[in-house]
C-alpha positions as CSV (number, residue, x, y, z in Angstrom):
1,M,89.8,15.7,17.4
2,D,87.1,13.7,15.6
3,T,83.7,13.4,17.1
4,L,84.0,10.0,18.7
5,E,87.4,10.9,20.2
6,L,85.6,14.2,21.7
7,L,82.6,12.2,23.0
8,A,84.7,9.4,24.2
9,H,85.9,11.2,27.5
10,P,83.6,10.9,30.5
11,V,83.9,14.5,31.4
12,R,83.2,15.6,28.0
13,L,80.2,13.2,27.5
14,R,79.0,14.5,31.0
15,I,78.9,18.1,29.7
16,V,77.1,16.8,26.5
17,H,74.3,15.2,28.5
18,A,74.0,18.5,30.5
19,M,73.4,20.5,27.4
20,R,70.8,18.2,25.9
21,G,67.4,19.4,25.4
22,E,68.3,22.7,23.9
23,R,69.8,24.2,26.9
24,M,72.0,27.4,27.1
25,L,74.4,27.1,29.8
26,T,77.6,29.1,31.1
27,T,80.7,27.3,32.1
28,A,79.6,28.2,35.8
29,Q,76.4,26.6,35.3
30,L,78.2,23.5,34.0
31,C,80.5,23.7,36.9
32,A,77.4,23.5,39.3
33,L,75.8,20.6,37.5
34,L,79.2,18.8,37.7
35,P,80.2,19.7,41.1
36,D,82.6,16.5,41.3
37,V,84.7,17.9,38.3
38,S,87.2,20.6,38.9
39,K,86.5,24.0,37.3
40,A,89.6,24.1,35.3
41,M,88.8,20.7,33.8
42,V,85.2,21.7,32.6
43,Y,86.6,25.0,31.2
44,R,89.1,22.8,29.5
45,H,86.8,20.3,28.1
46,V,84.1,23.2,27.2
47,D,87.0,24.7,25.3
48,L,87.8,21.4,23.3
49,L,84.0,20.6,22.6
50,C,83.7,24.1,21.1
51,G,86.9,23.6,19.0
52,G,85.3,20.5,17.7
53,G,82.2,22.1,16.9
54,I,80.1,20.0,19.2
55,L,79.4,23.2,21.5
56,E,78.8,26.7,20.0
57,V,78.9,30.1,21.6
58,A,75.0,30.8,21.8
59,E,75.4,34.3,23.7
60,E,77.8,36.6,25.3
61,R,77.2,39.4,27.7
62,R,79.3,41.4,30.0
63,V,79.4,40.6,33.5
64,R,81.4,42.8,36.0
65,G,84.0,43.6,33.0
66,A,84.3,40.0,32.0
67,V,82.8,38.4,29.0
68,E,80.4,35.5,29.8
69,R,79.4,33.0,27.2
70,A,76.5,30.9,27.2
71,F,76.9,27.6,24.9
72,R,74.7,25.5,23.2
73,L,74.8,22.1,22.0
74,R,75.2,21.4,18.3
75,Q,72.7,18.3,18.2
76,D,73.6,17.3,14.7
77,R,77.4,17.2,15.8
78,A,77.2,15.3,18.9
79,V,76.5,12.0,17.3
80,V,78.9,9.3,16.1
81,D,77.9,8.2,12.5
82,A,76.9,4.7,11.5
83,D,80.2,4.4,9.2
84,T,82.4,5.2,12.2
85,V,80.4,2.8,14.5
86,K,81.1,0.0,11.9
87,S,84.8,0.8,11.7
88,L,85.4,0.3,15.5
89,S,87.7,-2.3,16.7
90,L,86.6,-4.5,19.5
91,D,89.0,-2.4,21.5
92,D,87.5,0.7,20.5
93,H,84.1,-0.6,21.7
94,R,85.5,-1.7,25.1
95,S,86.8,1.7,25.3
96,A,83.7,3.4,24.5
97,F,81.7,1.3,26.9
98,A,84.1,1.7,29.6
99,T,83.6,5.7,29.0
100,A,79.7,5.3,29.0
101,L,80.0,3.2,32.3
102,A,82.2,5.7,33.8
103,V,79.6,8.5,33.1
104,L,76.8,6.6,34.4
105,A,78.6,5.8,37.6
106,A,79.6,9.3,38.0
107,E,76.2,10.9,37.2
108,F,74.5,8.4,39.8
109,N,76.9,9.3,42.4
110,A,76.4,13.1,41.6
111,Y,72.7,12.6,42.0
112,L,73.1,10.5,45.3
113,E,75.2,13.6,46.7
114,Q,72.3,16.0,46.1
115,D,70.6,17.2,49.2
116,G,67.2,15.3,49.5
117,A,68.1,12.5,46.9
118,D,65.5,9.8,47.1
119,P,65.7,7.1,44.8
120,T,62.4,5.4,45.7
121,A,60.4,8.7,45.4
122,D,62.4,9.8,42.0
123,L,61.7,6.3,40.6
124,V,65.3,5.5,40.2
125,G,65.9,2.2,38.1
126,Y,68.7,0.1,37.2
127,R,67.5,-3.2,36.7
128,Q,68.9,-5.7,34.2
129,H,66.8,-8.5,32.3
130,A,68.2,-11.4,30.4
131,V,65.8,-12.2,27.6
132,W,65.9,-14.5,24.5
133,L,65.6,-12.8,21.3
134,T,65.7,-13.7,17.6
135,R,67.6,-10.8,15.5
136,D,64.3,-9.9,14.1
137,E,63.0,-9.5,17.8
138,L,65.8,-7.4,19.0
139,L,65.4,-5.3,16.0
140,E,61.7,-4.8,17.0
141,L,62.6,-4.4,20.7
142,I,65.1,-1.6,19.5
143,G,62.6,-0.1,17.3
144,E,59.8,0.1,20.2
145,L,62.4,1.6,22.6
146,R,63.2,4.3,20.0
147,S,59.4,5.0,19.5
148,A,59.2,5.3,23.2
149,I,62.3,7.5,23.8
150,V,62.8,9.7,20.8
151,P,59.6,11.7,20.9
152,R,60.5,12.4,24.7
153,L,63.8,13.9,23.5
154,A,62.3,16.8,22.3
155,N,60.6,17.7,25.7
156,K,61.4,21.3,26.9
157,P,62.1,22.0,30.7
158,T,59.2,22.8,32.7
159,G,58.4,23.4,36.4
160,D,57.2,19.9,36.7
161,R,60.0,18.2,34.7
162,A,63.1,16.5,36.2
163,R,66.0,15.4,33.7
164,Y,66.6,11.8,33.6
165,L,69.6,10.0,32.1
166,L,68.4,7.0,30.2
167,S,70.8,4.6,29.0
168,P,69.5,1.6,27.1
169,I,72.2,-0.9,26.8
170,H,71.9,-4.3,25.1
171,F,74.5,-7.1,24.0
172,P,74.3,-10.8,23.6
173,I,75.7,-12.4,26.9
174,E,76.0,-15.9,25.2
175,E,76.9,-17.2,21.8
176,P,74.0,-18.1,19.7
177,P,73.3,-21.7,19.3
178,G,74.8,-23.2,16.3
179,D,72.7,-24.7,13.4
180,P,70.2,-27.0,15.2
181,A,70.8,-29.7,12.6
182,T,74.4,-29.9,13.4
183,A,74.2,-29.0,17.4
184,S,75.0,-31.9,19.7
185,S,72.4,-32.6,22.3
186,P,72.0,-35.4,24.7
187,G,70.0,-37.5,22.4
188,N,71.9,-36.6,19.3
189,S,75.6,-36.7,20.5
190,K,78.2,-37.9,17.9
191,P,81.1,-40.1,18.9
192,M,84.7,-38.5,18.8
């Protein structure tokens, strides 16, 4: 299985999210973080991610006669490269986006199921904004978002830090206007 295929499954993508931030987690700990996913499914998907090189065994120890493994995410392997993204069909993009939305919904539901979940106090946000941007303005905005987010990806867990799932999504919602010189307008309509 290639990286895209491995990451394009909601449970595997949730496991990858849970492992980010240089965490070392056992399968039992992953099961606790994904209470809505069966243990058998978590074990199966951890095995697939290990087989695909996205997870690696970081540590092994004996616990009551069995070997318990702690896994670590291989950050360099948990990305889809630019060439692969360029080669995706529209249906591939549709499928990948549906997976991302399924993960967001599952993670949000898992959050709401926690004892003491308080979206207001936890500063939960899911706003959407429609903005008009040129391609250069969009590239600038993407750069600004990266500048704000990338340094925080290196944050280590501390007693006062909570993990947040950030999912910047942007896509055009209308066709860009045609060449202004040829576009028809109420004052510049052409007879048919």
